[in-house]
N, C-alpha and C positions, 0 to 999 in steps of 0.2 A: 661576187666580189673576189673570190680566189682566182677565177678565170682571168680577171683583169690583171691581177698580180702576176699570174703565170705568164700572160702575154707580155707584160712589161719586162720581166726577167728574161724571157726568151728573146725579145728584141735586143736587149743589152748584150746577151751572149752572142747572138748572131752578128751584131755590130762589131764586137771585139774580134770575132773570128775573121770578119771581112777586112778590118783594118790590118790585122796580122797577115792575112793573105796578100794584101797589097804591099806590105813591107817586104815579103819574099820576092815579089816581082821587081822591086826597086833596089834590091840589095846590091847587085853588080854595078849599077849606075852611081849609087850614092857612096859606096865604100870602096873606092879604087885603091886606097892604101892598105887594105887588108890582104893578108896572104890567103892562099887557097884554103888552107886548113881552118883559119879563123872564119872565113866566109862559110865554109861547110858547117862549122859549129853553130853559127848564127842561123843558118837555114834549118838545122836540126832543131834548134830551140824554138823557132817559129812554127815548124811543123808540129812539134809536140804541143804547143799552145793550141793549135787548131784541133788536134786530136782530143785534147782535154775539153775544149768547147763542144765537140761532137758528143763526147761521153756525157757531159752535163746536159746537153739537149735531149739525149736519150733517157736520162734518169729523171728529168724534171716532172714529166707526167706521172710517173710512178710515185715520186715523193709527194706530190700534191694529192694524189688519190689516197695515199696512206694517211696524210694529214686530215683529209676530209672525213674519213671513216673512222 
């Protein structure tokens, strides 16, 4: 049962990271009125979200192993 829960949480985290990754690619086309500094700030915030998702994906198996034992 916990493996199913882990897979559902993992899919959610990967989905969020993928949506955020797509936002980085569309940033220049969608936000033409932004200055270069504002655009870089948004890019940094998107990249940090992806990094947090990767850290969560790395920690999830250890957390679930700790909860099982």
